[in-house]
C-alpha positions, 0 to 999 in steps of 0.5 A, a space after each residue: 635710653 635716659 641720658 646718664 649725667 656724673 656729678 663731680 663735686 665735693 659738697 654732699 648737700 650741692 651734689 645730692 640736691 644736684 642730683 635729685 633734680 637731674 632725676 626729677 628731670 629724667 637724667 640716669 645720675 651717678 655721682 662721686 665726690 673725688 676727682 681721681 674716681 672720676 676718670 674710671 667711672 667716665 671711662 667704665 660708664 660712659 655719660 652723656 655729660 659731666 658736672 664737675 666742680 673744680 675744687 676737689 680733693 684728690 684731683 682739682 676739675 681743672 686737672 681732671 678736664 685736661 686730662 678727659 680731653 687729653 684721651 680725646 673724649 668729648 663728652 660734654 663739661 659743664 664745670 662748677 664753681 665758686 670761683 667767679 672771676 673771669 679768667 677763671 671762667 676762661 682757664 676752663 673753657 680753654 681747658 675743653 670745659 664746655 660751659 661754666 656755672 657759677 655758685 650759687 647758682 639757679 637749678 633752673 639755669 644750670 638744667 637748661 644748661 644740661 639740656 642746651 649741651 645734651 642737646 648740642 652734643 646730639 646734633 653733632 655741633 662741631 667747628 670742621 677742623 683742616 688738617 693743617 692751618 697755614 697762613 703767613 709763618 704760622 703753621 698748625 697741626 689741627 692733631 696735635 694742636 701744636 705748631 710754629 709761628 716762625 721758627 716758635 713753638 705754638 700749642 693751642 688750646 683745643 678751643 682756641 684751634 676751634 676759634 681760629 679753624 672757623 676763622 680760618 674757613 671764613 678768611 677775608 670775611 668778618 665773623 659775628 662774635 655771635 656766630 663764632 659763640 653759637 659755633 664753638 660753645 654752642 647755640 646754648 651758651 649763656 655766658 658773655 661775648 667777653 669771653 670770646 674776646 679774651 680767648 682772642 686776645 690769648 691767641 694773637 699772643 701765640 700766633 702775632 708776632 706784635 700782639 698789640 697791633 694784630 696783622 691776622 687775627 683782626 676786630 671788626 669794630 661793633 661786630 666781630 673777627 676777621 682773619 687776613 691771611 
């Protein structure tokens, strides 16, 4: 059975060109150019992957990504945008996107990312989540993504939770950046470790009493990170 890819992109030239390229690779393709139209298509047709532009009329790609994940859908999302700053990528990934491509992009690279995301989804590569993550004065409920650091309420993004769950599973042991990226972002991830490093900064701001002097999420020089409990 053909894999079904939904393209949500308001630029008709890009949308049609990408659609033709995906069909040429054997995918079934649906297209829409307005953020408001995309969610009903996702709910009704259940695509295997969504290529999602950020700057859309009606509803932004960020908002749409947030709504997709709020509905508990785990459909792989490949964000597509002219925005190239690192922070824009981090925001998209924190909202639940699985990968990010900046315009202008190589069709060959984009097709490779689509294939990698679909392969990852088919293999079921996910970080197993415990019901609760608890250490020190931190308590996180994995299902709601909410918890407390002492008396301070905190809320994690889905990807922050997955990284923390992986470190919690390996607590006391150093985990390489490549291992974290492979398990949380997937083996087909094409980005840099800087995306992970920035996520760790934000995670520390939520779970550490003194983010600049972390006691729990520690950097292991030239390797990765370790969770001390």
